C-alpha atoms as one frame of an Amber mdcrd trajectory, in Angstrom:
protein
 214.088-147.909  46.985 212.073-150.659  45.272 211.687-152.518  48.555 210.513
-149.332  50.282 208.037-148.621  47.475 206.633-152.143  47.703 206.269-151.798
  51.455 204.372-148.519  51.077 202.088-150.060  48.458 201.399-153.025  50.736
 200.627-150.703  53.639 198.231-148.677  51.489 196.486-151.828  50.279 196.230
-153.114  53.842 194.741-149.799  54.946 192.254-149.866  52.076 191.275-153.463
  52.864 190.694-152.481  56.498 188.383-149.635  55.477 186.446-151.956  53.154
 186.067-154.367  56.073 184.722-151.580  58.256 182.287-150.480  55.549 180.909
-154.009  55.199 180.611-154.452  58.981 178.761-151.165  59.408 176.467-151.833
  56.435 175.456-155.163  58.002 174.636-153.369  61.250 171.698-151.742  59.493
 169.887-155.072  59.869 172.032-157.219  62.188 173.047-156.581  65.788 176.781
-157.041  66.470 177.484-159.955  68.791 179.958-157.863  70.765 182.130-154.759
  70.521 185.899-154.366  70.816 185.385-152.552  74.120 183.147-155.286  75.533
 185.608-158.016  74.618 188.438-156.046  76.211 186.458-155.480  79.411 185.342
-159.122  79.583 188.961-160.240  79.230 190.116-157.941  82.043 187.316-159.084
  84.360 188.059-162.747  83.630 191.768-162.152  84.160 191.220-160.439  87.520
 188.407-162.618  88.882 188.685-165.880  86.976 185.032-165.596  85.903 183.297
-164.264  82.803 180.979-161.444  83.849 178.857-160.219  80.963 175.240-159.081
  81.186 173.630-157.919  77.953 170.279-158.378  76.260 169.593-156.716  72.940
 166.211-155.009  72.593 164.667-153.026  69.765 164.601-149.235  69.619 160.914
-149.297  70.584 161.680-151.429  73.650 163.832-148.717  75.225 161.990-146.019
  77.137 161.880-142.627  75.417 162.897-141.285  78.836 166.239-143.055  78.600
 166.775-141.983  74.995 166.155-138.360  75.904 168.272-138.562  79.057 171.271
-140.050  77.251 171.109-137.457  74.476 170.713-134.619  76.996 173.699-135.875
  78.985 176.060-137.095  76.270 175.274-135.292  73.021 172.606-132.571  72.995
 173.049-131.932  69.252 172.834-135.609  68.284 169.915-135.168  65.872 171.531
-132.165  64.184 175.207-132.943  63.554 176.819-135.290  61.025 178.799-137.258
  63.572 181.189-134.618  64.883 180.087-131.627  66.965 182.728-128.967  66.283
 181.234-126.551  68.820 181.363-129.183  71.583 184.966-130.012  70.707 185.949
-126.334  70.886 184.267-125.923  74.277 185.977-129.070  75.585 189.340-127.810
  74.301 188.864-124.463  76.065 187.815-126.098  79.353 190.767-128.490  79.271
 193.201-125.666  78.516 191.874-123.622  81.455 191.998-126.667  83.748 195.617
-127.353  82.771 196.495-123.700  83.393 194.918-123.761  86.860 196.690-127.046
  87.660 200.031-125.584  86.560 199.505-122.492  88.733 198.548-124.669  91.705
 201.626-126.799  91.100 203.880-123.736  91.055 202.411-122.474  94.331 202.820
-125.900  95.907 206.421-126.152  94.717 207.177-122.709  96.190 205.759-123.562
  99.623 206.527-127.294  99.724 209.525-128.056  97.480 209.482-131.766  98.339
 205.758-132.226  97.752 204.371-134.109  94.777 203.002-132.127  91.861 199.391
-130.990  91.868 196.621-133.349  90.811 196.325-133.900  87.074 193.199-132.081
  85.835 190.243-134.107  84.606 190.106-134.198  80.815 186.710-133.204  79.410
 185.761-134.901  76.156 183.740-133.512  73.261 182.910-136.814  71.601 179.448
-137.321  70.128 177.349-140.452  70.603 178.390-141.562  67.108 182.086-141.109
  67.932 181.701-143.058  71.157 179.926-145.839  69.282 182.665-145.969  66.617
 185.356-146.235  69.286 183.535-148.857  71.347 182.594-151.056  68.396 185.924
-151.266  66.630 188.878-149.625  68.355 191.272-150.143  71.243 191.586-147.764
  74.174 194.949-146.336  73.117 195.135-142.603  72.435 197.164-141.909  69.311
 196.662-139.646  66.318 196.294-142.695  64.080 193.524-144.132  66.272 191.729
-140.766  66.438 191.937-140.542  62.657 190.416-143.994  62.299 187.722-143.023
  64.794 186.804-140.033  62.613 186.582-142.230  59.502 184.385-144.748  61.319
 182.173-141.964  62.653 181.571-140.628  59.153 180.873-144.142  57.873 178.330
-144.776  60.641 176.536-141.533  59.819 176.607-142.264  56.077 175.410-145.875
  56.233 173.020-145.831  59.208 170.230-143.495  60.239 170.229-141.679  63.582
 167.675-144.026  65.103 169.812-147.078  64.359 172.967-145.372  65.664 171.224
-144.525  68.936 169.819-148.051  69.189 173.278-149.606  68.725 174.739-147.227
  71.304 172.054-147.889  73.925 172.372-151.649  73.479 176.170-151.822  73.743
 177.350-149.025  76.059 178.806-149.969  79.466 176.682-149.322  82.564 178.764
-151.070  85.226 181.275-153.878  85.536 180.162-156.464  83.002 176.838-154.646
  82.477 176.261-153.649  78.853 173.221-152.081  77.269 170.015-150.443  78.448
 168.105-153.648  79.189 170.875-155.109  81.363 171.266-151.761  83.151 167.537
-151.427  83.839 167.381-154.958  85.240 170.610-154.555  87.221 169.742-151.261
  88.922 165.926-151.148  88.942 164.751-154.749  88.393 162.547-153.701  85.485
 162.749-153.702  81.663 164.282-150.734  79.847 160.868-149.942  78.343 159.503
-149.010  81.793 162.249-146.687  83.038 160.960-143.439  84.513 162.412-140.010
  83.769 164.253-139.901  87.116 165.678-143.408  86.708 166.743-142.658  83.150
 168.472-139.443  84.184 170.500-141.261  86.834 171.557-143.942  84.342 172.560
-141.287  81.818 174.737-139.478  84.352 176.582-142.733  85.065 177.779-143.176
  81.488 181.128-141.361  81.585 182.219-143.368  84.667 179.817-146.319  85.064
 182.033-148.535  87.240 182.788-145.597  89.542 179.130-144.647  90.031 178.042
-148.283  90.315 179.498-148.235  93.829 178.280-144.679  94.585 174.616-144.750
  93.615 173.671-142.466  96.512 176.308-139.807  95.856 175.250-136.168  96.024
 176.814-135.428  92.639 174.833-138.192  90.934 171.561-136.920  92.379 172.308
-133.287  91.563 173.471-133.969  88.006 170.507-136.286  87.389 168.174-133.444
  88.368 169.856-131.193  85.819 169.552-133.806  83.072 165.893-134.499  83.927
 165.144-130.793  83.504 166.686-130.806  80.021 164.958-133.933  78.735 161.753
-132.284  77.548 163.728-130.191  75.058 165.442-133.205  73.463 164.397-134.124
  69.918 164.382-137.868  69.341 165.379-139.354  65.969
């Protein structure tokens, strides 16, 4: 029992030390830009492993050097309540849960019909999972965490989200997000994306260009090779129409 008690104490101390480390890292981000994120390092490793070359385009710019069009477009597309919530949008999570549940139900029904008519056929396509993560949650995950999906990792993501909201203001959170998010294979941040797709600085992005970049965010590497897709154009039009209602931090 003593050995087990010591182990538990050590685990608790290790967990506490990890949280203190995260607090110090986030506090420093109020004035210092992180050199890289956990997600970026993971992606760079995979690209280097598959191609034998390091592909990494990123150039940090200040909040003022990113077009307000892009700020509004990203908020409209990714997190409409960004300026209002404290890191977690409960309403968005509930809507995502309901949509996923309905999608799973439809997929199960389609699978049953397929099995009845074609017993040897493969099961129906797995439904697309819709997320309800806020910009702050996405930033927390990208900066510090791996891509695994476990309850422990989601719990740590929640803690990091609350720490980001407590230690940084909304403007800094959005600035960190825009400078580090992926916009294509090896393309990170608004400045790199603006140069890569439009050959211009992020400060000069138009509303239409910004809307298209915002729509790419959930699947940047997919849309990088489908820039002329009908869905991208249609969704970008929807986002552009919503941008005027977005409140910037």
